[in-house]
C-alpha positions as CSV (number, residue, x, y, z in Angstrom):
1,M,24.3,-12.4,-10.6
2,S,27.9,-11.7,-9.2
3,I,30.9,-14.1,-10.0
4,I,31.0,-14.8,-6.3
5,S,27.3,-15.7,-6.1
6,L,27.7,-18.0,-9.2
7,I,30.6,-20.0,-7.9
8,R,28.9,-20.2,-4.4
9,T,25.7,-21.6,-6.1
10,R,27.6,-24.0,-8.3
11,I,30.0,-25.1,-5.3
12,I,27.3,-25.5,-2.7
13,G,25.1,-27.5,-5.2
14,Q,28.0,-30.0,-5.5
15,R,28.5,-30.1,-1.8
16,Q,32.1,-28.9,-2.2
17,P,34.1,-26.9,0.2
18,L,34.3,-23.4,-0.5
19,T,36.5,-20.6,1.2
20,S,36.0,-17.1,0.1
21,V,38.1,-14.1,1.0
22,R,37.1,-10.5,0.4
23,R,39.7,-8.1,-0.5
24,S,39.7,-4.5,-1.6
25,G,42.3,-1.6,-2.3
26,S,43.9,0.4,-5.0
27,T,47.3,0.9,-3.7
28,I,50.4,-1.1,-2.8
29,G,52.8,0.9,-0.6
30,W,53.2,4.3,-2.4
31,C,51.9,3.2,-5.8
32,R,48.2,3.8,-7.0
33,L,47.2,0.8,-9.2
34,T,44.7,0.4,-12.0
35,V,41.6,-1.6,-11.1
36,E,43.1,-4.7,-12.8
37,A,46.4,-4.5,-11.2
38,A,44.8,-3.8,-7.7
39,A,42.7,-6.7,-8.1
40,R,45.6,-9.1,-9.1
41,A,47.4,-7.6,-6.1
42,A,44.6,-8.3,-3.6
43,R,44.0,-11.7,-5.3
44,Y,47.7,-12.9,-4.8
45,A,47.6,-11.4,-1.0
46,A,44.5,-13.6,-0.6
47,F,46.4,-16.7,-1.9
48,E,49.3,-16.0,0.4
49,A,47.0,-15.5,3.4
50,V,45.1,-18.9,2.9
51,L,47.8,-21.1,1.6
52,G,50.3,-22.8,3.9
53,P,53.6,-24.7,3.6
54,G,53.5,-27.6,1.1
55,D,50.0,-26.3,-0.5
56,L,49.8,-26.4,-4.2
57,L,47.8,-23.6,-6.0
58,I,46.7,-24.7,-9.6
59,L,45.8,-22.0,-11.9
60,G,43.9,-22.5,-15.3
61,H,45.7,-19.9,-17.3
62,H,45.9,-21.2,-21.0
63,A,47.9,-20.2,-24.1
64,D,45.7,-17.5,-25.2
65,D,46.0,-16.0,-21.8
66,Q,49.6,-16.2,-22.2
67,V,49.6,-14.4,-25.6
68,E,47.6,-11.6,-23.9
69,T,50.2,-11.3,-21.1
70,V,53.0,-10.8,-23.5
71,V,51.0,-8.2,-25.5
72,M,50.2,-6.4,-22.3
73,N,53.9,-6.4,-21.0
74,M,55.0,-5.1,-24.3
75,L,52.5,-2.3,-24.3
76,R,53.4,-1.4,-20.6
77,G,57.1,-1.7,-21.1
78,S,59.5,-3.7,-19.2
79,E,63.2,-3.6,-18.0
80,R,63.9,-7.0,-18.9
81,P,65.1,-8.0,-22.2
82,G,62.8,-10.1,-24.5
83,L,59.1,-11.1,-24.2
84,Q,57.6,-11.5,-20.8
85,G,54.8,-13.9,-20.1
86,M,53.5,-15.6,-16.9
87,P,56.0,-18.3,-15.2
88,S,54.6,-21.8,-15.6
89,D,55.5,-22.2,-11.9
90,R,56.5,-20.1,-8.9
91,V,56.2,-19.6,-5.2
92,V,53.4,-17.9,-3.7
93,G,54.0,-17.1,0.0
94,Q,54.8,-20.5,1.7
95,A,53.0,-22.6,-1.1
96,S,53.7,-23.4,-4.8
97,L,51.8,-22.1,-7.8
98,V,51.5,-23.9,-11.2
99,R,50.0,-23.1,-14.5
100,P,49.8,-26.5,-16.3
101,F,47.7,-25.3,-19.4
102,L,49.9,-22.5,-20.7
103,K,50.8,-24.4,-23.8
104,V,47.0,-25.3,-24.4
105,E,44.8,-23.1,-26.5
106,R,41.4,-22.2,-25.0
107,A,39.5,-23.6,-27.9
108,R,41.1,-27.0,-26.9
109,L,40.2,-26.6,-23.3
110,I,36.5,-25.7,-24.2
111,A,36.3,-28.6,-26.8
112,Y,37.7,-31.3,-24.0
113,A,35.2,-29.8,-21.4
114,E,32.1,-30.1,-23.6
115,S,33.1,-33.6,-24.9
116,H,33.3,-34.8,-21.1
117,G,30.4,-32.9,-19.9
118,L,32.2,-30.6,-17.7
119,E,30.9,-27.2,-16.7
120,W,32.5,-24.1,-16.1
121,I,31.8,-20.4,-15.1
122,E,32.6,-17.4,-17.3
123,D,33.5,-14.2,-15.1
124,P,31.0,-11.6,-16.3
125,S,33.6,-8.8,-15.7
126,N,35.7,-10.4,-18.6
127,A,33.3,-8.8,-21.1
128,R,33.9,-5.1,-20.0
129,V,36.2,-3.7,-22.6
130,Q,36.9,-0.7,-20.4
131,H,39.6,-2.9,-18.8
132,D,42.8,-3.1,-20.9
133,R,43.1,-6.9,-20.9
134,N,39.5,-7.3,-22.1
135,F,40.0,-4.6,-24.8
136,L,42.8,-6.4,-26.1
137,R,41.0,-9.8,-26.1
138,H,37.8,-8.6,-27.7
139,D,38.8,-5.8,-30.0
140,V,42.6,-6.0,-30.9
141,L,43.8,-9.5,-31.0
142,P,40.9,-10.7,-33.0
143,T,41.8,-8.0,-35.6
144,L,45.4,-9.3,-35.5
145,D,44.2,-12.9,-36.2
146,Q,42.6,-11.8,-39.4
147,R,45.5,-9.7,-40.7
148,F,48.6,-11.8,-39.4
149,L,47.7,-15.4,-39.6
150,G,49.8,-17.6,-37.2
151,W,50.9,-14.5,-35.1
152,R,50.1,-16.3,-31.9
153,R,52.0,-19.3,-32.6
154,R,55.1,-17.1,-33.5
155,I,54.7,-15.0,-30.4
156,K,54.7,-18.4,-28.4
157,T,57.8,-19.4,-30.4
158,A,59.7,-16.2,-29.6
159,L,58.5,-16.3,-25.9
160,A,60.1,-19.9,-25.5
161,R,63.4,-18.5,-27.1
162,D,63.5,-15.4,-25.0
163,E,62.6,-17.3,-21.7
164,S,65.6,-19.7,-22.5
165,F,67.8,-16.6,-23.0
166,G,66.4,-15.1,-20.0
167,Q,67.3,-18.1,-17.9
168,A,71.0,-17.8,-19.0
169,V,71.1,-14.1,-18.2
170,D,69.4,-14.6,-14.6
171,E,72.2,-17.3,-14.0
172,A,75.1,-14.9,-15.1
173,V,73.3,-11.9,-12.9
174,S,73.2,-14.3,-9.9
175,R,76.6,-15.0,-10.1
176,D,77.6,-11.2,-10.5
177,L,75.5,-10.6,-7.6
178,E,77.2,-13.3,-5.2
179,V,80.5,-11.6,-6.0
180,C,79.3,-8.1,-5.2
181,L,77.7,-9.1,-2.1
182,D,79.8,-9.1,1.0
183,G,78.0,-9.7,4.4
184,L,75.7,-6.9,5.0
185,G,75.3,-5.3,1.6
186,L,76.8,-4.7,-1.9
187,R,80.4,-3.6,-2.3
188,V,80.5,-0.7,-4.5
189,D,84.1,-1.3,-5.9
190,R,82.8,-4.8,-6.8
191,L,79.6,-3.4,-8.7
192,I,81.6,-0.7,-10.6
193,K,83.9,-3.1,-12.1
194,H,81.0,-4.1,-14.4
195,S,79.6,-2.4,-17.3
196,H,76.7,0.0,-16.7
197,A,74.2,-2.5,-18.1
198,R,75.2,-5.3,-15.8
199,Q,75.3,-3.0,-12.9
200,R,71.5,-2.3,-13.6
201,M,70.8,-5.8,-13.7
202,I,72.7,-6.5,-10.5
203,L,70.8,-3.7,-8.8
204,R,67.6,-5.0,-10.1
205,R,68.2,-8.6,-8.8
206,F,69.4,-7.3,-5.4
207,L,66.0,-5.3,-5.1
208,G,64.0,-8.1,-6.5
209,E,65.1,-10.5,-3.9
210,R,64.5,-8.1,-1.1
211,C,62.0,-5.4,-1.9
212,P,58.5,-6.0,-3.1
213,Q,58.6,-2.8,-5.4
214,Q,61.0,-1.9,-8.2
215,P,62.2,1.6,-9.3
216,S,62.2,2.6,-12.8
217,G,65.1,2.2,-15.2
218,R,65.5,5.9,-15.1
219,A,65.8,6.1,-11.3
220,I,68.2,3.2,-11.1
221,D,70.5,5.0,-13.8
222,E,70.4,8.1,-11.6
223,F,71.4,6.3,-8.5
224,L,74.3,4.7,-10.5
225,D,75.3,8.2,-11.8
226,Q,75.3,9.4,-8.3
227,L,77.3,6.7,-7.2
228,Q,80.2,7.2,-9.5
229,S,80.1,11.2,-9.2
230,S,83.1,12.6,-7.7
231,K,80.7,15.4,-6.3
232,A,78.6,12.9,-4.5
233,R,81.6,11.2,-3.1
234,G,80.0,7.9,-3.3
235,R,76.9,8.8,-1.5
236,A,73.7,8.0,-3.3
237,E,70.1,7.4,-2.4
238,L,67.3,6.0,-4.2
239,L,63.6,5.7,-2.5
240,V,61.7,2.7,-3.5
241,G,58.3,2.9,-1.9
242,D,58.6,1.9,1.8
243,W,62.5,1.3,1.4
244,T,65.7,3.1,0.6
245,L,68.6,1.9,-1.5
246,D,71.5,3.7,0.6
247,S,75.0,4.1,-0.6
248,D,77.7,5.2,1.9
249,R,81.4,4.6,2.5
250,G,81.8,2.1,-0.2
251,W,78.6,-0.1,0.6
252,I,75.0,-0.3,-0.9
253,F,72.2,-1.3,1.7
254,L,68.6,-1.7,1.3
255,V,66.7,-0.3,4.4
256,S,63.1,-0.6,5.3
257,Q,61.8,2.9,6.5
258,K,59.4,0.8,8.7
259,D,62.3,-0.6,10.7
260,A,62.3,0.4,14.3
261,P,65.3,1.9,15.7
262,L,68.2,-0.6,16.6
263,W,68.1,0.1,20.3
264,L,67.0,-2.0,23.4
265,P,64.6,-1.5,26.4
266,E,65.9,1.0,28.6
267,Q,67.4,-1.3,31.2
268,W,70.2,-3.9,30.4
269,Q,69.7,-6.7,32.7
270,G,73.6,-7.5,33.2
271,E,73.7,-10.4,30.7
272,R,77.0,-10.8,28.8
273,F,75.2,-11.1,25.4
274,R,72.1,-9.8,24.2
275,R,70.2,-10.1,20.8
276,S,68.2,-7.4,19.5
277,G,66.8,-7.7,16.1
278,R,69.7,-7.9,13.7
279,L,72.1,-6.7,16.3
280,L,74.2,-8.9,18.9
281,L,75.5,-7.1,21.8
282,C,78.2,-7.9,24.0
283,Q,79.2,-6.6,27.5
284,H,82.8,-7.1,28.2
285,S,85.8,-5.9,30.0
286,V,88.0,-2.9,28.3
287,R,90.6,-0.5,29.4
288,G,89.5,2.8,30.2
289,G,85.8,1.5,30.2
290,L,82.7,2.7,32.4
291,Q,83.2,2.1,36.2
292,K,79.8,0.4,36.7
293,P,78.2,-2.5,34.7
294,I,76.1,-1.7,31.8
295,S,72.9,-2.7,33.8
296,Q,73.4,0.5,36.0
297,Y,72.9,2.9,33.0
298,R,70.0,3.7,30.7
299,M,69.9,2.7,26.9
300,S,68.6,5.2,24.5
301,A,67.9,5.5,20.9
302,M,70.2,7.7,18.7
303,H,68.7,11.2,17.8
304,L,69.9,14.6,16.6
305,G,72.1,16.8,19.1
306,L,73.5,14.0,21.2
307,K,77.1,14.8,22.6
308,I,79.6,12.9,24.5
309,Q,82.1,14.8,26.4
310,R,85.7,13.5,25.8
311,G,88.0,16.4,26.8
312,H,85.2,18.7,25.0
313,H,81.8,18.0,23.7
314,Q,81.7,16.1,20.4
315,D,78.8,15.4,18.3
316,V,78.0,11.5,18.5
317,R,76.8,11.1,15.0
318,E,79.6,12.9,13.5
319,L,82.0,10.4,15.6
320,L,80.2,7.6,13.9
321,R,80.2,9.0,10.6
322,A,84.2,9.6,10.9
323,A,84.5,5.9,11.9
324,G,82.9,5.1,8.7
325,I,79.6,3.6,10.0
326,P,77.2,3.6,7.3
327,R,74.5,6.4,7.6
328,W,71.3,4.1,7.9
329,L,73.2,2.1,10.8
330,R,74.6,5.1,12.8
331,E,71.1,6.5,12.8
332,R,69.6,3.7,14.6
333,L,72.2,2.7,16.9
334,P,71.8,2.8,20.8
335,V,73.9,4.7,23.2
336,V,74.5,4.5,27.0
337,M,73.3,7.2,29.1
338,E,73.5,8.4,32.8
339,G,70.9,10.7,33.2
340,E,70.7,13.1,30.3
341,S,74.5,12.7,29.6
342,V,76.0,10.0,27.0
343,V,78.6,8.2,28.8
344,M,79.4,5.6,26.0
345,V,79.0,4.9,22.4
346,P,79.1,1.1,21.8
347,A,81.9,-0.3,19.5
348,V,80.5,-1.2,16.1
349,L,82.2,-4.0,14.4
350,P,83.7,-4.1,12.0
351,W,83.7,-0.4,11.7
352,L,84.6,1.0,15.1
353,E,86.7,-1.5,17.0
354,Y,86.5,-0.1,20.7
355,P,83.7,1.8,22.4
356,L,83.8,5.5,22.6
357,V,83.9,6.2,26.4
358,G,83.2,9.8,27.9
359,D,84.8,11.4,30.7
360,I,81.7,11.1,33.0
361,G,82.0,7.6,34.9
362,A,85.0,6.3,33.1
363,S,87.8,4.5,34.7
364,S,91.4,5.5,34.3
365,P,92.9,4.7,31.0
366,S,95.3,1.7,32.5
367,D,92.3,0.3,34.5
368,A,89.7,-2.2,33.1
369,G,86.3,-1.1,33.1
370,W,83.0,-2.1,31.3
371,G,82.4,-1.8,27.6
372,L,79.8,-2.5,25.1
373,S,80.2,-3.7,21.4
374,L,77.8,-4.4,18.8
375,M,77.8,-6.6,15.6
376,M,75.5,-7.0,12.7
377,T,74.2,-10.6,12.4
378,G,72.3,-9.9,9.3
379,P,71.7,-7.4,6.5
380,P,69.3,-4.6,7.0
381,S,66.9,-5.7,4.6
């Protein structure tokens, strides 16, 4: 009988409510996962889907589970210093998760359950030693118990020490990150003032708070090397699953590759302000602007080959690059079109103070016309 059938039989027999969710899959983003990792990811995805604000999820992981987790993390390798176990509490989706038994051994829990007539269900899959954690539990750790008496207690003591140390490091890294952040992204000049080790930790925290996936330490090192390479001139790029860590013009941004272009429906309705995602657009008066209101033109997404006539034809993307607008942003901006001609490239604050107006449809330099400015209201991630 499957674990689901066992649980359903027991719960229904006790006339208790039961919600079951079926999940499957072996990938997250670009990464193929082991069966254990895929099951864990699917399990937590189900938790997030079911739990709501204010809900509390209580898990029964105990001290022996914690020791197994520490050993598993040691064998896998970790970028964080010190021993790594399961947190006693954390956020899961909109709810809270707690593990109240992490300092209680399995034997004590079983003894308590037996003395109070409590019943529990053993997952049959826990006996399959082809899974890494089960192999550790049944074949490796008992051997260590025989050879190194008290090693589990020493592991737990070391874990408590490293968790305390890790908390202090996390607080320091949070302060470093706060200093390096400036509005939309990370300031490169502030980041590189720190040692290489601290740069790595700042980037990891920056990614960890915004991105569900983490790159390897080697990938981060290569990104930092590119960042300070005179040949790269401050340009660096790191792909992290569906995300890109992009450095350009003294800034580092994390950009989702699934983001839609930052452009509007084709027709502007004439309002002065308009919000589109993380863009705030403002129609205003400007000398030498367009003769007609923006509502009488067409909005188009940025794409290769767009040119604007200003005395002669100029490449729009090159104009934006010369203005210092970051690569991820200039590739997603809208432009104002009349027919097949670009008549205006909006101002992009704080990089481009005034819109770039073409010769077609422009008022004279001394006369007031219509302009369009854009301002980012949040980071790209």
